[in-house]
KOLVEX-261511 format. One record per residue (C-alpha): residue in three letters; x, y, z. Coordinates in steps of 0.2 Angstrom, whole numbers, plus 5000, padded with zeros to 4 digits. Each point is the difference from the previous one (the first is absolute). Last residue first. Layout:
ALAXYZ...
This chain:
GLN562059785181LEU500149845010ILE498249964998LYS499950034982ASP501549894997ALA499249875010ILE498549994989PRO501150024984PHE501249865004THR501349974987PRO500749844996ALA501749954991VAL499849834992ASP501349874997VAL501249934987PRO499150084985VAL500149914984GLN501150094988VAL500049884985LYS501950005000GLU500150005019LEU498949855001LYS501049904987LYS501650045009LEU499249945016ALA499549844993VAL501749954992GLN500850055017LEU498849895010PRO500349854988GLU501950035001THR500250015019MET499950155011THR500449935016SER499149955016TYR500349814997LYS501749965006GLN500350145013LEU498249995006LEU500249825004LEU501850025007GLY499450145012ALA498549905006ALA501149855003VAL501250105011LYS498650085009ASP499349845006GLY498650055012LYS499549814999ALA498150044997GLN500550134987ILE501249894991THR498649865000LEU498750124993ILE501150064986GLU500549834994ARG498249925002SER499250144990LEU501449984987SER499649824998GLU498150035000VAL500150124986ALA501149894990ASP498849855002GLU498550104995ILE500850084985LYS500649844991SER498549944990PHE499350174998ASP501650064990VAL499750195001SER500550104985VAL501450134997ALA500350114985GLY501850034993GLU499549964982SER500949835001ASP499049945015LEU500450025018VAL499149875012PHE499550035018ALA499749845010GLY501649924994LYS500849995017GLU501350134996TYR498650124994LEU499049975016TRP501550045011ASN500550154989PHE498250085001GLN499949975019LEU501750085004ALA499750144988GLN498350035010GLY500950015017LYS501350134993GLY498650104992HIS498950005016ALA501550045012GLU500750144989GLU501850004996LEU499649884985GLY499050144991PHE498250044999ARG500049924983VAL500149835008SER498250045007ARG499150024983TYR501049864992CYS499449875013GLY498250074999ALA500049934982LEU500449835006PHE498850015015SER498650044987VAL500549854991TYR499949895015MET498450075007SER499249994982LYS500449824999LEU499149955016LEU498650125002THR498849894991GLU500249885014SER498950105010LEU500550045018LEU499549915016ASP500049834991GLN501449935012SER501149994984ILE499650184996LEU500550055017PHE501749914998ARG500450084984LEU499650175007ALA501149965015TRP501549954989LEU499950174991GLY499950095017VAL501549895005ILE500950074986ASP499650185003ALA500050015019LYS501649905000ALA500850124987GLU499550155011GLU500749925016LEU501649964991ALA500350184994SER499650075017HIS500949875010PHE501750014992GLU500650155009GLN499749925017LEU499749814998GLU500049965018LEU499150155007ARG498650004987VAL499849815001THR499750025019SER500849945015LYS499949865014ARG501649915005GLY499949815000ASN501849984992PRO499249954983LEU499050165000THR498250025005ILE499050114989THR498750155001HIS499650044982PRO499949834990GLY498649974988ILE498350104999GLY499650185002HIS501150064985CYS499049874990CYS498450105001GLU500850144992HIS500649904985CYS498349915000ILE499150174997THR501350054986HIS499749834992THR498150045000PHE500350174992PHE501049934986SER498949854997ASP498450125000PHE500950134989ASP500349884985VAL501649924991PHE499449834993GLU499750074983GLN501950044999GLN500349814999GLU500049974981THR501050164997ALA501549955012VAL500250135014CYS501250144998ALA499350154990ALA498149975001ALA500249945018ILE501050165005PRO498650114991LEU498749915011LEU501050015016ILE500450194999HIS498750134997VAL498449895001PHE500649885014LYS500950145010ALA498550115000GLU498949865006SER501149965014VAL500150185005ASN498150015000LYS499949845011LEU501250045013MET499949845011VAL500350025019MET500549855010SER499949955018SER501249905010GLY499949855013ARG499450035017GLU501349935012GLN501449954989VAL499850154988ILE499850115015ARG501649955008GLU500950004983ASP499750184998ASN499850024981PRO498250065001LEU499549994986ASN499749934982PHE500150124986ALA499250024983LEU500450064983THR501550105004GLN500650144989PRO501750004992GLY501150155005LYS499750075017VAL498649955012ASP501050025016GLY499050155006SER498450044992ASN498449924992TYR498450084995ILE498349954993LEU500249814998GLN498449904996ILE500049875014VAL499949815002ARG500249945017ILE500549825004PRO499949935018ALA501349865002ALA499449855010ASN501249955014VAL501449884998ASP500049895016THR500849834995SER501650074993LYS501149904988TYR501849975003SER499949835006SER498949954985ASP501550014988MET499650124986PRO498850014985LEU498650095009ASN498549895004GLN499750055018GLU500350184996LEU498850004986LEU498649935011GLN500450125013LEU499950154987SER498449954992ASP498850135009GLY501050154993PHE499949934983LEU498249965000LYS499550175006LEU500450074983GLN498350034993ALA499450115015THR501550124997ALA499650024982GLU498250055004GLU500550115015ASP501350114990ARG500650105015ILE500650184997GLY501850035001ILE501550085010TYR501749924999ALA501450075011GLU501849975002PHE501450015013THR501649894998ALA500449865011LYS501849955006TYR500649825001GLY500549944982PHE501849985006VAL501150114988LYS498750034987ASP498850105011GLU498950084987TYR499049844998THR499450005018GLU498150034998TYR498950065014PRO500150175008GLY498350095002ILE498450024990THR498749884993VAL498250084998ASP498549934992LEU498450115000ASN498649884998SER500449935017ASP500349845009LEU501850015007GLU500449855010MET501849984993TRP500350185002ALA499550005018ILE501249855003ASP501350114992SER499650155011ASP500149895016TYR501849944995TYR500750164994ASP501050055015ASN501150154996SER499050105013LEU499750164990PHE499649924983ALA499149865009ASP498850125008ALA499550074983LYS499849824994SER498949965014HIS498950154997LEU499849974982LEU499749815001ARG498750025014LYS499050134990LEU500149894985SER499349855009PRO498650115009SER499550084983ASN499250175005THR501650104994ILE500350185008ASP501049965015GLY501149884991ALA500450134987LYS500650125013HIS501049865008LEU500849964983LEU500450184997ASP500950025017ALA500949844998ALA500750064983LYS500650165007ALA500849915015LEU500849874988LEU500850154991SER500750085015LYS500649845008TYR500949924985GLU501549935009GLN499150005017SER498549894995TYR501149914988PRO501049935015VAL501950055001ILE501249865003TYR501950035003LEU501649974991ASP501750055007ASN499949865012VAL501649914994ASP501050145008GLY501650044989ALA500150185005ARG498650045013ASN500750175007ASP499250114987SER499950185005LEU498450094995HIS499650104985SER498249945000ASP500249944982LEU501649915004ILE499349925016PHE498449944991GLU501149934986SER501149915013HIS498449935009ARG499649924983LYS498249954995ILE498949854997VAL498250034995SER498549925009PHE498349934995PHE500249834992ASP501049915013THR501849954999ALA500750125012GLU498549995012LYS500249815001GLN501850025004LYS499550135013ASP498949875008LYS501449875000GLU501350115008LEU501250084988SER501849954996GLY499549884986LYS499150144991TRP501650105000ILE501049864992GLU498649974988PHE499850184995GLU501950024997ARG500049844990LYS498650064989ASP500850164995MET499750175006ASP500650154989PRO498350064995PRO499450005018TYR498449895000PHE498250034996ASN500350134987ALA500149884985GLY501049855006PRO500449944983PRO500650184995LYS499650034982LEU501650024990VAL500250174993PRO500250075018PHE498950145006ALA500650185004ALA499250165006ARG501050124988TYR501050135009GLU500050195004LEU501350065012GLY499850175008LYS499350184996TRP501750074996GLU500250195003LYS501349985013VAL500649825003THR499549905016ARG500949845003THR499149864993ALA498349905001LYS499150155008SER498950074986LEU499649834992LEU498950014985ARG499149864991ILE499949974982ALA498849854996SER500449864988ASP500349994981ALA501950005002THR499849875013THR499549884986LEU498349954992PHE499549854990ALA500849885013GLU499949824996ASP498849915012GLU499949844990ASP499450104985LEU498249995003CYS500050075017SER501150154995TRP501050085014PRO499950195003SER498649975013LYS498150004999ASN500049894985ILE498550064991MET500250185007TYR501850004995TYR499549964982SER498950154999TRP501250125009LYS501549954988LEU498950024985LYS499550185006ASN501850045003LEU500449944982GLU498650114993SER500750155009THR499650125015ASP498349925004ALA500649865011HIS501250115010GLU499050005016LYS499549824998LEU501849954997TRP500650095016ASP498649945011ARG500349824995LEU501950015002ALA499850085017PRO498849865005ASN501349874993SER501550065010TYR499849875014TRP499649864988SER498549884997GLN499350025018LEU499950194998TYR498949994984PHE499049865009ILE499650125015GLU499450144989ASP499049884989MET499249935016VAL499450185003ALA498949994985ALA499049855008ALA499650125015LYS499350124987VAL499049864991ILE499349955017TYR499550185005VAL499050024984LEU499349825001ALA499250045017GLU498750124992ARG499649874987ASP499949875014SER498850115009ASP498950034985THR499849814998LEU501049914986GLY499249874989THR499650124985PHE501850065000GLU500449944983ALA501949974996SER501650094994LEU501649954991SER500750104986ILE501349914989PRO501750054992ALA500949854992TYR501849995007ARG501449944989SER499850174991LEU500950095015GLN501649904997LYS500050054981GLN499650185005LEU501450005012THR501249934987HIS499550134987SER500250145013ARG501849945003ALA500450004982VAL499450184998THR500950065015ASN501749924995GLU500949995016LYS501750085003TYR499850035019ARG499649825006LYS500949914987GLU501650095003LEU499949995019ILE499749825000ALA501449964987PHE501250115011LEU499649905015GLN500049834992GLY501750034992TYR500649965018GLN499849824997GLY501249994986HIS500450124986VAL500150155012ASP501349905010TYR500250105015PRO501750085005VAL500250135015TYR500450164991ASP501650104998SER500949874991ASP498850014985GLU499549824994LYS499650054982ALA498249945003LEU499950085017LEU500450174993LYS498849984985LYS498649955012TYR500350155011ASP499950114985GLU498449934994CYS499250005017SER500550195002ILE501050045016TYR499550075016LYS501350035014VAL500449955018ALA501550025011SER501249925013VAL498849865006GLU500249875013THR501050085015GLU499350174995GLN498249955001LEU499350134988THR498650125004PHE499250034983ALA498950154996GLU501650104994LEU500049894985PRO498350054994ILE498949854997PRO499849974982ASP498350014993VAL498449895000THR500849875012THR500049814996VAL500849895014LEU500649834992TYR500449855011VAL501349864996ASP500049855012SER501849955001TYR500749825001GLU501850015004ASN501549894998ASN501450135003ILE501749935005TYR501150135008LYS501849945003GLY500449944982ASP501150144996ASN498850135006ILE498649944988VAL499149834997CYS498350004990GLU498349925000GLN498650124999LEU498249944999PHE498750134996VAL498149985005PHE498850104991ILE498850154999PHE499450045018GLU499250175000PHE500350115015ALA499050165002ASP498649915008LYS501049955015PRO500150185006LEU501650104997THR501150105013LEU501550054990GLY501650055009LEU501249924987GLU500949865009GLU498949985015GLN498350024992VAL500449914984GLU500749865010ARG498549995012ARG498849994986ALA500949864991THR500349915016ILE498150005003LEU499649944983SER501349855001SER499649935017ASP501149995016GLY500449845009ALA501850004996SER500550174993ILE499550044981HIS501650084993GLY499950174993ALA499750114985SER499550184995SER500150104984ILE501049864992ASP501950044997TRP501350124997LEU501749945006ASP501050075015ALA500249835008TRP499449854990SER500049885015ASP500650035018LYS499350175000ARG501050145009HIS500250104984SER498150035000ARG499049944985GLN499450134988GLN498250004998LEU499049994984LEU498350074996LEU499249954984GLN499550124986GLN498550004988THR499950195002SER498150015004GLU499949825007ALA501350015013TYR500649835006ILE500649945017TRP500849834999VAL500049895016HIS501049845001VAL499749885015ALA501149865007GLY499949825004HIS501349865003TYR501049874991ASP501549955009GLY501750044992ASP501049945016ARG500950175003HIS498450104995VAL498949905012GLU501450015013LYS500150194999ARG498150015002PRO499949895016LYS499049844997SER498149954999ILE499449824997GLY498149964997THR500549954982LYS499050144992HIS499649984981GLY501050084986SER500449864988LYS501849985007THR499349985017LEU499950165011VAL500950055016ASP499150135010LEU501250145004HIS500750065016GLU500650175004GLU501350015014GLU499750095017VAL498350064995GLU499750195003GLN501750054994LYS499849904984LYS498350074997MET500750185000GLU501549944989SER498749964987MET499649834993
């Protein structure tokens, strides 16, 4: 830490970490930490110039108590007790080098553990350092730096190659880092990033793109009134705003990346491929590759800071790449990137009950006061304060975008003659500005219009820290009245299904409401609709409404038909035993999809814990909730179909086809990747059923259903998941997913087959009707 800070704080304290790098809750003076060899945290910031492939080094002051006068990292420092990593990195660069950089200049690349003893055993350094990379286009002129003399004697640029050689031979003028150990990662990342084979990279992106079958989705407008057609223009434009918000929710530099890629898409074949694949994933992380990055910060937007440094004559300022990490942040842009669960829980525990509820609800983001203070160039007098975190409601965080969407929805609401659509559009517009979505969700459930609209913050899949925060999305479609009428049975049977669920009766609800089902032909979607396309959805997710009113579901029939033709039939031909392929049909596939969505509305939601406290499954299972809920809806949906057949409510001719179609569907969903909730949930089901002998692998690698074992296996897994949810047992949920959500041999065999015959993994829709409106 700098001398300036030491004067402000009588003696700097550091958080003591465990040997594995987790906070113990204890802090000690810095000197005692190094005397006793306690593990503690620090930051390393490397500044790299793309055009010259050089790293900036600083010469440590002769006053330093470690490695005095040696050349070292661009900037580094301890993380003081109660401080966070990214804020510390920004502060150190500012104090030591005189560079004022925004948070999107910093790319977290890895954690470095240094364990060493120097100064004749008087200085023990057991340090976990978060390593950041700042990428500038050109070297920063040396006269632009303002060096903190008590910390830094000089700075210089050196080529990566030369610096690596000096470290390898342990040159005595440089602080030692093992380039063959952990710190080899820095040089490996830079070498891979800037010495790429363009042809090979283009081939990889083409292969990734080929996994999506392009489809065009539209519908007949014969059922729409003139006023609804006019309102549709404003609704589609409002839906497009959901895209803008979702890009920002994914990562704070994501909108800049999108604009940059779009602007440069026509400059080369490689850039065109980058843009095409980005448009499917809506971020630099590939949905079908367990969120592995297909872009790097080197592909990102160049931004100019004219006042980041001391003024230098005839130099326009510092140009940097808007950064994003290679590993997708589990908290997306809902939480500070350097926040961990422990910090959140300690802070939440310090809040009043109503604020605790707000911190964990769907419609808020969590931010840092220290970041606001740093961005505002104010003095920070809150060192070590547990209240560094604070809540910002969506209505404030996305204020300008939501105001734009609200205005468009109000205009559409004024135009339409459909009373229920008018109510939905006006109430949703009001919710965007008030942050209270209750009335608009009720209006959505009661929508009875040929023009079907779903718009707002709903799903929580992007929040992989807790599963609390909702992303914005929109689905616009034309009601399929004939198909909707045929499905009334399922919505009307929910209470019957609830009372017969395979779980202890004490967990069952006695007041499950019928679930209205709407079948639509999709004409536009936006927001959180990246990667694999949904076939249906069951909303709202607000537990209050689910308990009071139940839920409603929307089936996207034209999407289902496209997936069945392009994906499910080819999968069955490659992976299902020949004698059972005849059982794979669209009616079974679509019927199970309906039952899946129905079953989101039954089973445990609001629960009573063993200590008598009321809670929800979502709050208790946290990051495991999404995957387990998807698995529940799937497997209980299969159980429900069998039950309805036994009650003579469905034809027995469906029996074999529903099991074999489900088997084919397992492969379809697992191909989404095990980082994705549906893929993870599907792997759990497949592996459970395979273990119980309900799925059988033959010598040719094809799988068949053992009809004598499938019913018991489906029921046993249904009971397991429902009971875990009813108890709010997070430990059991984690263990179940850990054991069964894996890529086992039968799944690997099938996936290799499908890759060989090049069956698409999913579909990539275009929407000609909406495109015409938006142009």
